[in-house]
PyMOL Python script that loads the backbone (N, CA, C, O; Angstrom):
from pymol import cmd

cmd.read_pdbstr("""\
ATOM      1  N   MET A   1      91.585 -36.999   3.182  1.00  0.00           N
ATOM      2  CA  MET A   1      91.325 -37.865   4.309  1.00  0.00           C
ATOM      3  C   MET A   1      89.825 -37.839   4.603  1.00  0.00           C
ATOM      4  O   MET A   1      89.239 -36.773   4.786  1.00  0.00           O
ATOM      5  N   ASN A   2      89.213 -39.020   4.646  1.00  0.00           N
ATOM      6  CA  ASN A   2      87.795 -39.080   4.989  1.00  0.00           C
ATOM      7  C   ASN A   2      87.648 -39.369   6.495  1.00  0.00           C
ATOM      8  O   ASN A   2      88.651 -39.497   7.198  1.00  0.00           O
ATOM      9  N   ALA A   3      86.432 -39.468   6.979  1.00  0.00           N
ATOM     10  CA  ALA A   3      86.200 -39.649   8.417  1.00  0.00           C
ATOM     11  C   ALA A   3      86.818 -40.939   8.938  1.00  0.00           C
ATOM     12  O   ALA A   3      87.378 -40.953  10.035  1.00  0.00           O
ATOM     13  N   THR A   4      86.727 -42.016   8.178  1.00  0.00           N
ATOM     14  CA  THR A   4      87.297 -43.297   8.613  1.00  0.00           C
ATOM     15  C   THR A   4      88.812 -43.190   8.720  1.00  0.00           C
ATOM     16  O   THR A   4      89.407 -43.664   9.688  1.00  0.00           O
ATOM     17  N   GLU A   5      89.429 -42.573   7.730  1.00  0.00           N
ATOM     18  CA  GLU A   5      90.883 -42.383   7.765  1.00  0.00           C
ATOM     19  C   GLU A   5      91.283 -41.479   8.926  1.00  0.00           C
ATOM     20  O   GLU A   5      92.314 -41.703   9.561  1.00  0.00           O
ATOM     21  N   PHE A   6      90.480 -40.469   9.203  1.00  0.00           N
ATOM     22  CA  PHE A   6      90.728 -39.538  10.308  1.00  0.00           C
ATOM     23  C   PHE A   6      90.696 -40.303  11.634  1.00  0.00           C
ATOM     24  O   PHE A   6      91.579 -40.134  12.475  1.00  0.00           O
ATOM     25  N   ILE A   7      89.687 -41.135  11.812  1.00  0.00           N
ATOM     26  CA  ILE A   7      89.552 -41.931  13.039  1.00  0.00           C
ATOM     27  C   ILE A   7      90.731 -42.895  13.174  1.00  0.00           C
ATOM     28  O   ILE A   7      91.266 -43.077  14.268  1.00  0.00           O
ATOM     29  N   THR A   8      91.128 -43.503  12.078  1.00  0.00           N
ATOM     30  CA  THR A   8      92.285 -44.407  12.093  1.00  0.00           C
ATOM     31  C   THR A   8      93.547 -43.644  12.491  1.00  0.00           C
ATOM     32  O   THR A   8      94.363 -44.155  13.257  1.00  0.00           O
ATOM     33  N   ALA A   9      93.711 -42.427  11.977  1.00  0.00           N
ATOM     34  CA  ALA A   9      94.886 -41.612  12.307  1.00  0.00           C
ATOM     35  C   ALA A   9      94.929 -41.248  13.788  1.00  0.00           C
ATOM     36  O   ALA A   9      96.001 -41.000  14.340  1.00  0.00           O
ATOM     37  N   LEU A  10      93.775 -41.216  14.422  1.00  0.00           N
ATOM     38  CA  LEU A  10      93.715 -40.926  15.854  1.00  0.00           C
ATOM     39  C   LEU A  10      94.049 -42.143  16.710  1.00  0.00           C
ATOM     40  O   LEU A  10      94.222 -42.027  17.924  1.00  0.00           O
ATOM     41  N   GLY A  11      94.139 -43.302  16.078  1.00  0.00           N
ATOM     42  CA  GLY A  11      94.441 -44.518  16.826  1.00  0.00           C
ATOM     43  C   GLY A  11      93.340 -45.550  16.747  1.00  0.00           C
ATOM     44  O   GLY A  11      93.404 -46.587  17.406  1.00  0.00           O
ATOM     45  N   GLY A  12      92.327 -45.269  15.943  1.00  0.00           N
ATOM     46  CA  GLY A  12      91.236 -46.216  15.747  1.00  0.00           C
ATOM     47  C   GLY A  12      90.010 -45.904  16.580  1.00  0.00           C
ATOM     48  O   GLY A  12      90.003 -44.992  17.407  1.00  0.00           O
ATOM     49  N   ARG A  13      88.974 -46.691  16.334  1.00  0.00           N
ATOM     50  CA  ARG A  13      87.685 -46.467  17.004  1.00  0.00           C
ATOM     51  C   ARG A  13      87.792 -46.519  18.528  1.00  0.00           C
ATOM     52  O   ARG A  13      87.243 -45.667  19.227  1.00  0.00           O
ATOM     53  N   GLN A  14      88.509 -47.531  19.036  1.00  0.00           N
ATOM     54  CA  GLN A  14      88.601 -47.693  20.488  1.00  0.00           C
ATOM     55  C   GLN A  14      89.230 -46.459  21.136  1.00  0.00           C
ATOM     56  O   GLN A  14      88.767 -46.000  22.180  1.00  0.00           O
ATOM     57  N   LYS A  15      90.275 -45.930  20.524  1.00  0.00           N
ATOM     58  CA  LYS A  15      90.938 -44.730  21.051  1.00  0.00           C
ATOM     59  C   LYS A  15      89.986 -43.535  21.019  1.00  0.00           C
ATOM     60  O   LYS A  15      89.923 -42.754  21.969  1.00  0.00           O
ATOM     61  N   VAL A  16      89.243 -43.402  19.915  1.00  0.00           N
ATOM     62  CA  VAL A  16      88.286 -42.288  19.805  1.00  0.00           C
ATOM     63  C   VAL A  16      87.190 -42.434  20.867  1.00  0.00           C
ATOM     64  O   VAL A  16      86.763 -41.444  21.463  1.00  0.00           O
ATOM     65  N   LEU A  17      86.744 -43.656  21.097  1.00  0.00           N
ATOM     66  CA  LEU A  17      85.740 -43.894  22.147  1.00  0.00           C
ATOM     67  C   LEU A  17      86.282 -43.490  23.510  1.00  0.00           C
ATOM     68  O   LEU A  17      85.568 -42.876  24.302  1.00  0.00           O
ATOM     69  N   GLU A  18      87.528 -43.826  23.788  1.00  0.00           N
ATOM     70  CA  GLU A  18      88.146 -43.461  25.066  1.00  0.00           C
ATOM     71  C   GLU A  18      88.277 -41.951  25.218  1.00  0.00           C
ATOM     72  O   GLU A  18      88.017 -41.403  26.289  1.00  0.00           O
ATOM     73  N   ILE A  19      88.677 -41.286  24.150  1.00  0.00           N
ATOM     74  CA  ILE A  19      88.870 -39.834  24.182  1.00  0.00           C
ATOM     75  C   ILE A  19      87.542 -39.107  24.363  1.00  0.00           C
ATOM     76  O   ILE A  19      87.427 -38.211  25.199  1.00  0.00           O
ATOM     77  N   THR A  20      86.548 -39.495  23.581  1.00  0.00           N
ATOM     78  CA  THR A  20      85.292 -38.739  23.519  1.00  0.00           C
ATOM     79  C   THR A  20      84.245 -39.172  24.527  1.00  0.00           C
ATOM     80  O   THR A  20      83.379 -38.380  24.901  1.00  0.00           O
ATOM     81  N   LYS A  21      84.312 -40.433  24.978  1.00  0.00           N
ATOM     82  CA  LYS A  21      83.282 -41.011  25.860  1.00  0.00           C
ATOM     83  C   LYS A  21      81.921 -41.081  25.157  1.00  0.00           C
ATOM     84  O   LYS A  21      80.876 -41.141  25.804  1.00  0.00           O
ATOM     85  N   LEU A  22      81.958 -41.072  23.820  1.00  0.00           N
ATOM     86  CA  LEU A  22      80.732 -41.222  23.035  1.00  0.00           C
ATOM     87  C   LEU A  22      80.449 -42.701  22.816  1.00  0.00           C
ATOM     88  O   LEU A  22      81.263 -43.554  23.170  1.00  0.00           O
ATOM     89  N   THR A  23      79.301 -43.003  22.234  1.00  0.00           N
ATOM     90  CA  THR A  23      78.923 -44.390  21.973  1.00  0.00           C
ATOM     91  C   THR A  23      79.530 -44.870  20.657  1.00  0.00           C
ATOM     92  O   THR A  23      79.934 -44.072  19.811  1.00  0.00           O
ATOM     93  N   LYS A  24      79.584 -46.193  20.507  1.00  0.00           N
ATOM     94  CA  LYS A  24      80.047 -46.784  19.253  1.00  0.00           C
ATOM     95  C   LYS A  24      79.165 -46.326  18.099  1.00  0.00           C
ATOM     96  O   LYS A  24      79.640 -46.088  16.988  1.00  0.00           O
ATOM     97  N   GLY A  25      77.866 -46.206  18.387  1.00  0.00           N
ATOM     98  CA  GLY A  25      76.915 -45.782  17.366  1.00  0.00           C
ATOM     99  C   GLY A  25      77.204 -44.388  16.844  1.00  0.00           C
ATOM    100  O   GLY A  25      77.063 -44.128  15.649  1.00  0.00           O
ATOM    101  N   ARG A  26      77.610 -43.489  17.734  1.00  0.00           N
ATOM    102  CA  ARG A  26      77.908 -42.110  17.312  1.00  0.00           C
ATOM    103  C   ARG A  26      79.145 -42.093  16.421  1.00  0.00           C
ATOM    104  O   ARG A  26      79.174 -41.391  15.410  1.00  0.00           O
ATOM    105  N   ILE A  27      80.165 -42.861  16.791  1.00  0.00           N
ATOM    106  CA  ILE A  27      81.379 -42.902  15.978  1.00  0.00           C
ATOM    107  C   ILE A  27      81.067 -43.524  14.614  1.00  0.00           C
ATOM    108  O   ILE A  27      81.569 -43.066  13.588  1.00  0.00           O
ATOM    109  N   SER A  28      80.240 -44.562  14.611  1.00  0.00           N
ATOM    110  CA  SER A  28      79.817 -45.176  13.344  1.00  0.00           C
ATOM    111  C   SER A  28      79.062 -44.177  12.483  1.00  0.00           C
ATOM    112  O   SER A  28      79.210 -44.159  11.261  1.00  0.00           O
ATOM    113  N   GLN A  29      78.251 -43.345  13.128  1.00  0.00           N
ATOM    114  CA  GLN A  29      77.502 -42.321  12.393  1.00  0.00           C
ATOM    115  C   GLN A  29      78.466 -41.329  11.741  1.00  0.00           C
ATOM    116  O   GLN A  29      78.260 -40.916  10.599  1.00  0.00           O
ATOM    117  N   TRP A  30      79.507 -40.953  12.461  1.00  0.00           N
ATOM    118  CA  TRP A  30      80.514 -40.054  11.875  1.00  0.00           C
ATOM    119  C   TRP A  30      81.079 -40.669  10.604  1.00  0.00           C
ATOM    120  O   TRP A  30      81.231 -39.992   9.587  1.00  0.00           O
ATOM    121  N   GLU A  31      81.392 -41.973  10.674  1.00  0.00           N
ATOM    122  CA  GLU A  31      81.970 -42.651   9.515  1.00  0.00           C
ATOM    123  C   GLU A  31      80.951 -42.769   8.386  1.00  0.00           C
ATOM    124  O   GLU A  31      81.269 -42.505   7.226  1.00  0.00           O
ATOM    125  N   LYS A  32      79.735 -43.164   8.724  1.00  0.00           N
ATOM    126  CA  LYS A  32      78.690 -43.350   7.714  1.00  0.00           C
ATOM    127  C   LYS A  32      78.392 -42.040   6.990  1.00  0.00           C
ATOM    128  O   LYS A  32      78.248 -42.017   5.768  1.00  0.00           O
ATOM    129  N   GLU A  33      78.301 -40.948   7.754  1.00  0.00           N
ATOM    130  CA  GLU A  33      77.980 -39.642   7.172  1.00  0.00           C
ATOM    131  C   GLU A  33      79.227 -38.913   6.673  1.00  0.00           C
ATOM    132  O   GLU A  33      79.126 -37.849   6.062  1.00  0.00           O
ATOM    133  N   ASN A  34      80.410 -39.490   6.937  1.00  0.00           N
ATOM    134  CA  ASN A  34      81.677 -38.858   6.586  1.00  0.00           C
ATOM    135  C   ASN A  34      81.736 -37.427   7.109  1.00  0.00           C
ATOM    136  O   ASN A  34      82.088 -36.493   6.388  1.00  0.00           O
ATOM    137  N   HIS A  35      81.386 -37.284   8.370  1.00  0.00           N
ATOM    138  CA  HIS A  35      81.381 -35.962   9.000  1.00  0.00           C
ATOM    139  C   HIS A  35      81.719 -36.097  10.475  1.00  0.00           C
ATOM    140  O   HIS A  35      81.067 -36.841  11.208  1.00  0.00           O
ATOM    141  N   ILE A  36      82.733 -35.378  10.900  1.00  0.00           N
ATOM    142  CA  ILE A  36      83.094 -35.293  12.311  1.00  0.00           C
ATOM    143  C   ILE A  36      82.793 -33.856  12.727  1.00  0.00           C
ATOM    144  O   ILE A  36      83.289 -32.921  12.099  1.00  0.00           O
ATOM    145  N   PRO A  37      81.982 -33.661  13.781  1.00  0.00           N
ATOM    146  CA  PRO A  37      81.627 -32.299  14.186  1.00  0.00           C
ATOM    147  C   PRO A  37      82.861 -31.423  14.425  1.00  0.00           C
ATOM    148  O   PRO A  37      83.887 -31.879  14.928  1.00  0.00           O
ATOM    149  N   ARG A  38      82.725 -30.169  14.050  1.00  0.00           N
ATOM    150  CA  ARG A  38      83.852 -29.236  14.125  1.00  0.00           C
ATOM    151  C   ARG A  38      84.447 -29.166  15.525  1.00  0.00           C
ATOM    152  O   ARG A  38      85.669 -29.118  15.663  1.00  0.00           O
ATOM    153  N   ALA A  39      83.628 -29.158  16.557  1.00  0.00           N
ATOM    154  CA  ALA A  39      84.153 -29.068  17.928  1.00  0.00           C
ATOM    155  C   ALA A  39      85.100 -30.230  18.224  1.00  0.00           C
ATOM    156  O   ALA A  39      86.144 -30.045  18.848  1.00  0.00           O
ATOM    157  N   TRP A  40      84.729 -31.422  17.775  1.00  0.00           N
ATOM    158  CA  TRP A  40      85.610 -32.575  17.973  1.00  0.00           C
ATOM    159  C   TRP A  40      86.848 -32.453  17.095  1.00  0.00           C
ATOM    160  O   TRP A  40      87.940 -32.829  17.520  1.00  0.00           O
ATOM    161  N   ARG A  41      86.702 -31.940  15.889  1.00  0.00           N
ATOM    162  CA  ARG A  41      87.865 -31.761  15.012  1.00  0.00           C
ATOM    163  C   ARG A  41      88.867 -30.796  15.643  1.00  0.00           C
ATOM    164  O   ARG A  41      90.076 -31.010  15.554  1.00  0.00           O
ATOM    165  N   VAL A  42      88.369 -29.738  16.278  1.00  0.00           N
ATOM    166  CA  VAL A  42      89.250 -28.781  16.954  1.00  0.00           C
ATOM    167  C   VAL A  42      90.014 -29.486  18.077  1.00  0.00           C
ATOM    168  O   VAL A  42      91.227 -29.322  18.211  1.00  0.00           O
ATOM    169  N   ALA A  43      89.295 -30.270  18.877  1.00  0.00           N
ATOM    170  CA  ALA A  43      89.933 -30.982  19.992  1.00  0.00           C
ATOM    171  C   ALA A  43      90.965 -31.986  19.482  1.00  0.00           C
ATOM    172  O   ALA A  43      92.073 -32.062  20.014  1.00  0.00           O
ATOM    173  N   PHE A  44      90.609 -32.755  18.455  1.00  0.00           N
ATOM    174  CA  PHE A  44      91.535 -33.745  17.910  1.00  0.00           C
ATOM    175  C   PHE A  44      92.775 -33.075  17.323  1.00  0.00           C
ATOM    176  O   PHE A  44      93.889 -33.574  17.480  1.00  0.00           O
ATOM    177  N   TYR A  45      92.577 -31.945  16.649  1.00  0.00           N
ATOM    178  CA  TYR A  45      93.696 -31.212  16.063  1.00  0.00           C
ATOM    179  C   TYR A  45      94.630 -30.704  17.155  1.00  0.00           C
ATOM    180  O   TYR A  45      95.849 -30.717  16.988  1.00  0.00           O
ATOM    181  N   ALA A  46      94.060 -30.256  18.271  1.00  0.00           N
ATOM    182  CA  ALA A  46      94.876 -29.793  19.396  1.00  0.00           C
ATOM    183  C   ALA A  46      95.722 -30.938  19.962  1.00  0.00           C
ATOM    184  O   ALA A  46      96.848 -30.722  20.409  1.00  0.00           O
ATOM    185  N   MET A  47      95.175 -32.148  19.939  1.00  0.00           N
ATOM    186  CA  MET A  47      95.904 -33.324  20.429  1.00  0.00           C
ATOM    187  C   MET A  47      96.945 -33.806  19.422  1.00  0.00           C
ATOM    188  O   MET A  47      97.980 -34.351  19.802  1.00  0.00           O
ATOM    189  N   ASN A  48      96.661 -33.601  18.127  1.00  0.00           N
ATOM    190  CA  ASN A  48      97.521 -34.138  17.080  1.00  0.00           C
ATOM    191  C   ASN A  48      97.521 -33.180  15.882  1.00  0.00           C
ATOM    192  O   ASN A  48      96.737 -33.353  14.949  1.00  0.00           O
ATOM    193  N   PRO A  49      98.402 -32.171  15.909  1.00  0.00           N
ATOM    194  CA  PRO A  49      98.408 -31.169  14.831  1.00  0.00           C
ATOM    195  C   PRO A  49      98.782 -31.708  13.447  1.00  0.00           C
ATOM    196  O   PRO A  49      98.729 -30.963  12.469  1.00  0.00           O
ATOM    197  N   THR A  50      99.154 -32.974  13.349  1.00  0.00           N
ATOM    198  CA  THR A  50      99.443 -33.523  12.027  1.00  0.00           C
ATOM    199  C   THR A  50      98.162 -33.878  11.279  1.00  0.00           C
ATOM    200  O   THR A  50      98.200 -34.146  10.078  1.00  0.00           O
ATOM    201  N   LEU A  51      97.029 -33.880  11.980  1.00  0.00           N
ATOM    202  CA  LEU A  51      95.731 -34.130  11.337  1.00  0.00           C
ATOM    203  C   LEU A  51      95.312 -32.899  10.551  1.00  0.00           C
ATOM    204  O   LEU A  51      95.823 -31.808  10.802  1.00  0.00           O
ATOM    205  N   PRO A  52      94.390 -33.052   9.601  1.00  0.00           N
ATOM    206  CA  PRO A  52      93.898 -31.875   8.866  1.00  0.00           C
ATOM    207  C   PRO A  52      93.274 -30.850   9.825  1.00  0.00           C
ATOM    208  O   PRO A  52      92.587 -31.211  10.781  1.00  0.00           O
ATOM    209  N   ALA A  53      93.524 -29.588   9.550  1.00  0.00           N
ATOM    210  CA  ALA A  53      92.970 -28.511  10.374  1.00  0.00           C
ATOM    211  C   ALA A  53      91.439 -28.583  10.378  1.00  0.00           C
ATOM    212  O   ALA A  53      90.836 -29.052   9.412  1.00  0.00           O
ATOM    213  N   PRO A  54      90.815 -28.119  11.459  1.00  0.00           N
ATOM    214  CA  PRO A  54      89.355 -28.217  11.584  1.00  0.00           C
ATOM    215  C   PRO A  54      88.572 -27.549  10.464  1.00  0.00           C
ATOM    216  O   PRO A  54      87.451 -27.960  10.162  1.00  0.00           O
ATOM    217  N   ASP A  55      89.148 -26.527   9.845  1.00  0.00           N
ATOM    218  CA  ASP A  55      88.420 -25.825   8.784  1.00  0.00           C
ATOM    219  C   ASP A  55      88.623 -26.430   7.407  1.00  0.00           C
ATOM    220  O   ASP A  55      88.066 -25.935   6.426  1.00  0.00           O
ATOM    221  N   VAL A  56      89.412 -27.493   7.319  1.00  0.00           N
ATOM    222  CA  VAL A  56      89.627 -28.183   6.043  1.00  0.00           C
ATOM    223  C   VAL A  56      88.597 -29.308   5.946  1.00  0.00           C
ATOM    224  O   VAL A  56      88.594 -30.209   6.785  1.00  0.00           O
ATOM    225  N   PRO A  57      87.720 -29.272   4.935  1.00  0.00           N
ATOM    226  CA  PRO A  57      86.706 -30.318   4.819  1.00  0.00           C
ATOM    227  C   PRO A  57      87.341 -31.693   4.625  1.00  0.00           C
ATOM    228  O   PRO A  57      88.392 -31.818   3.995  1.00  0.00           O
ATOM    229  N   LEU A  58      86.697 -32.717   5.170  1.00  0.00           N
ATOM    230  CA  LEU A  58      87.145 -34.077   4.942  1.00  0.00           C
ATOM    231  C   LEU A  58      86.873 -34.442   3.487  1.00  0.00           C
ATOM    232  O   LEU A  58      85.961 -33.897   2.864  1.00  0.00           O
ATOM    233  N   LYS A  59      87.654 -35.352   2.955  1.00  0.00           N
ATOM    234  CA  LYS A  59      87.491 -35.780   1.570  1.00  0.00           C
ATOM    235  C   LYS A  59      86.072 -36.318   1.364  1.00  0.00           C
ATOM    236  O   LYS A  59      85.662 -37.265   2.036  1.00  0.00           O
ATOM    237  N   GLY A  60      85.337 -35.724   0.452  1.00  0.00           N
ATOM    238  CA  GLY A  60      83.986 -36.174   0.145  1.00  0.00           C
ATOM    239  C   GLY A  60      82.923 -35.640   1.090  1.00  0.00           C
ATOM    240  O   GLY A  60      81.745 -35.964   0.939  1.00  0.00           O
ATOM    241  N   GLU A  61      83.321 -34.823   2.070  1.00  0.00           N
ATOM    242  CA  GLU A  61      82.350 -34.288   3.030  1.00  0.00           C
ATOM    243  C   GLU A  61      81.461 -33.251   2.367  1.00  0.00           C
ATOM    244  O   GLU A  61      81.933 -32.419   1.593  1.00  0.00           O
ATOM    245  N   LYS A  62      80.180 -33.306   2.674  1.00  0.00           N
ATOM    246  CA  LYS A  62      79.249 -32.317   2.142  1.00  0.00           C
ATOM    247  C   LYS A  62      79.512 -30.986   2.831  1.00  0.00           C
ATOM    248  O   LYS A  62      79.776 -30.933   4.032  1.00  0.00           O
ATOM    249  N   GLU A  63      79.438 -29.927   2.063  1.00  0.00           N
ATOM    250  CA  GLU A  63      79.625 -28.606   2.637  1.00  0.00           C
ATOM    251  C   GLU A  63      78.401 -28.207   3.430  1.00  0.00           C
ATOM    252  O   GLU A  63      77.268 -28.448   3.015  1.00  0.00           O
ATOM    253  N   THR A  64      78.648 -27.580   4.606  1.00  0.00           N
ATOM    254  CA  THR A  64      77.531 -27.115   5.430  1.00  0.00           C
ATOM    255  C   THR A  64      77.312 -25.638   5.162  1.00  0.00           C
ATOM    256  O   THR A  64      78.249 -24.894   4.869  1.00  0.00           O
ATOM    257  N   VAL A  65      76.071 -25.234   5.267  1.00  0.00           N
ATOM    258  CA  VAL A  65      75.722 -23.826   4.983  1.00  0.00           C
ATOM    259  C   VAL A  65      75.481 -23.121   6.281  1.00  0.00           C
ATOM    260  O   VAL A  65      75.174 -21.929   6.288  1.00  0.00           O
TER     261      VAL A  65
END
""", "prot")
cmd.dss("prot")
cmd.show_as("cartoon", "prot")
cmd.util.cbc("prot")
cmd.orient("prot")
């Protein structure tokens, strides 16, 4: 699952915007960089445990050091 698929699984961009109160630009950046910050992944996982666990990298995500 990549960042776009993850956002879709949450209900789409509009739902993510409502949940996070972030800007459209920030959500687009997540998709462009294929990276959702771990803190948000933890929160999303708590809301929907069927999503990949926060410690599981997204498909194609660069590993952080």
